[in-house]
Backbone bond lengths (Angstrom), bond angles and torsions (degrees), N, CA, C in turn:
res aa  C-N    CA-C-N  psi(-1)  N-CA   C-N-CA  omega(-1)  CA-C   N-CA-C  phi
1 X - - - 1.432 - - 1.495 113.05 -
2 X 1.273 116.56 129.98 1.488 119.71 -175.74 1.527 107.62 -96.79
3 X 1.375 114.35 172.23 1.435 120.32 177.72 1.503 112.49 -58.91
4 X 1.364 118.41 -32.90 1.504 120.36 178.42 1.557 113.01 -69.95
5 X 1.311 117.88 -24.49 1.382 121.68 178.93 1.516 115.63 -82.76
6 X 1.288 119.24 -10.44 1.423 125.03 -173.69 1.560 103.95 -88.49
7 X 1.381 117.87 151.17 1.432 119.68 176.46 1.528 112.68 -64.75
8 X 1.387 115.98 140.48 1.303 120.52 -176.70 1.639 115.72 -54.15
9 X 1.306 112.49 -41.14 1.382 119.31 -178.99 1.557 117.67 -62.15
10 X 1.311 119.20 -18.05 1.445 123.21 179.46 1.483 112.62 -87.84
11 X 1.311 121.42 -1.41 1.405 122.69 -177.12 1.527 110.14 -115.20
12 X 1.263 117.23 142.30 1.453 124.84 170.39 1.448 112.06 -75.82
13 X 1.378 122.93 142.95 1.397 124.28 179.68 1.477 113.69 -128.54
14 X 1.374 115.72 31.16 1.412 121.84 -174.75 1.540 114.11 -73.86
15 X 1.410 115.00 -25.86 1.393 120.39 178.21 1.534 107.31 -151.13
16 X 1.303 113.54 167.97 1.503 118.91 176.66 1.552 112.32 -60.61
17 X 1.290 113.89 -44.36 1.511 119.86 177.76 1.533 110.22 -61.96
18 X 1.331 115.36 -41.63 1.523 118.89 -177.32 1.486 115.04 -67.05
19 X 1.381 115.23 -15.02 1.520 115.68 -178.89 1.505 109.30 -73.10
20 X 1.310 120.87 -19.45 1.359 122.88 179.67 1.501 115.31 -86.09
21 X 1.335 119.61 -8.37 1.377 124.43 -173.93 1.606 111.00 -120.48
22 X 1.373 110.09 141.11 1.497 115.58 178.14 1.592 108.97 -60.81
23 X 1.221 115.92 153.55 1.442 121.37 179.41 1.524 108.33 -59.06
24 X 1.282 119.09 136.97 1.494 122.25 177.43 1.490 108.30 104.47
25 X 1.351 119.76 -39.35 1.485 119.72 -179.74 1.470 110.34 -62.81
26 X 1.255 120.64 -38.79 1.444 119.33 175.68 1.463 117.66 -54.10
27 X 1.291 117.92 -39.84 1.495 126.55 174.66 1.509 111.04 -64.50
28 X 1.301 112.73 -41.51 1.560 115.47 177.55 1.540 109.07 -68.31
29 X 1.319 122.94 -39.90 1.402 122.15 178.79 1.562 110.60 -68.92
30 X 1.311 114.26 -42.88 1.533 114.58 175.27 1.511 112.69 -57.90
31 X 1.339 116.82 -44.94 1.412 117.87 178.65 1.553 114.62 -61.05
32 X 1.260 113.30 -44.50 1.484 122.44 178.27 1.611 107.79 -60.19
33 X 1.331 118.77 -43.08 1.440 120.54 -179.27 1.547 107.81 -66.68
34 X 1.273 120.40 -37.70 1.428 120.63 178.66 1.563 113.12 -67.54
35 X 1.311 113.84 -39.83 1.504 118.78 -177.33 1.567 105.76 -71.73
36 X 1.255 120.19 -29.15 1.450 119.74 -168.17 1.639 105.87 -112.31
37 X 1.297 117.93 17.32 1.464 120.67 -176.82 1.505 115.14 -52.38
38 X 1.359 122.11 -43.30 1.362 124.89 -177.51 1.565 111.15 -68.80
39 X 1.347 113.91 -42.62 1.483 118.45 -179.26 1.582 110.44 -67.10
40 X 1.374 112.26 -39.46 1.513 116.31 178.00 1.483 112.24 -64.76
41 X 1.378 113.96 -33.94 1.452 118.68 -177.25 1.633 108.07 -69.70
42 X 1.341 114.90 -35.32 1.422 119.25 176.73 1.538 112.70 -65.31
43 X 1.319 116.21 -30.38 1.456 122.05 177.39 1.487 114.71 -77.84
44 X 1.310 119.39 -11.99 1.476 123.87 -174.02 1.530 108.24 -56.64
45 X 1.287 114.47 126.54 1.518 119.28 -179.83 1.473 111.68 89.27
46 X 1.236 124.17 -9.78 1.502 127.94 -173.33 1.473 111.31 -79.94
47 X 1.310 117.93 152.17 1.468 122.92 172.37 1.501 104.56 -98.09
48 X 1.344 121.68 134.15 1.381 121.57 -177.79 1.590 107.35 -126.55
49 X 1.329 115.27 132.65 1.374 123.53 179.27 1.477 108.91 -110.00
50 X 1.306 120.44 116.85 1.408 121.89 177.71 1.468 109.97 -118.63
51 X 1.372 115.97 130.60 1.532 115.26 179.43 1.520 101.80 -120.11
52 X 1.397 107.95 152.81 1.436 118.85 -179.43 1.536 111.67 67.13
53 X 1.351 114.32 34.87 1.474 116.79 -173.49 1.568 112.72 -96.14
54 X 1.342 115.61 30.30 1.429 113.60 177.12 1.472 117.48 -91.53
55 X 1.331 118.42 -2.35 1.498 123.53 177.94 1.556 110.08 -87.38
56 X 1.292 111.76 -169.40 1.441 117.52 -178.38 1.524 113.76 -64.76
57 X 1.237 121.00 -42.77 1.485 124.96 -175.62 1.502 106.81 -69.98
58 X 1.355 120.67 -45.30 1.432 120.54 -178.39 1.572 113.42 -65.59
59 X 1.391 114.09 -44.28 1.478 117.73 177.22 1.542 110.21 -65.41
60 X 1.356 117.18 -40.82 1.519 116.04 174.92 1.482 117.81 -59.03
61 X 1.426 115.10 -39.22 1.465 117.39 178.25 1.468 108.52 -71.41
62 X 1.207 127.67 -36.25 1.447 128.29 179.76 1.499 109.01 -67.05
63 X 1.363 118.23 -42.43 1.431 119.90 178.58 1.579 108.56 -69.32
64 X 1.265 118.93 -39.88 1.510 119.81 176.49 1.467 111.50 -59.72
65 X 1.288 117.91 -46.68 1.508 119.54 -179.07 1.565 112.20 -63.39
66 X 1.371 112.88 -40.38 1.474 119.62 178.41 1.533 109.40 -61.76
67 X 1.370 113.66 -51.66 1.478 121.69 179.62 1.570 112.73 -55.76
68 X 1.347 110.65 -45.72 1.525 115.02 -178.34 1.404 112.10 -66.73
69 X 1.312 122.16 -32.48 1.503 123.24 176.31 1.477 109.50 -69.23
70 X 1.294 119.72 -37.17 1.505 120.80 173.91 1.481 112.15 -67.34
71 X 1.359 119.77 -37.86 1.403 123.54 -176.88 1.519 114.33 -81.06
72 X 1.274 118.76 -43.59 1.398 124.53 -179.93 1.492 119.21 -89.53
73 X 1.346 115.14 -19.29 1.510 121.92 179.70 1.419 112.04 84.31
C-alpha cells in the first residue's frame, strides 16, 4: 500500500516530508532528534556505512538520520 492508497485523514500534511509519514511518527522523530542532538551534531559531515539495515532498527536509524538532517540542517 502506498501513501496515495491510504485515506487522506490518516496522514499529516504539515510539511512535504510529513506527507510521507503516518501521524505521530513525526513527533517520535522530533523527540528522538532532540534527545540525540549532541550525538547527531558529532555525526555532521560523517560518512556512515550501515549493513543489514533492512529490519526495524536499520530503517529507523536511516529515517532518524534523514529526519535530523532536514530538521537540524
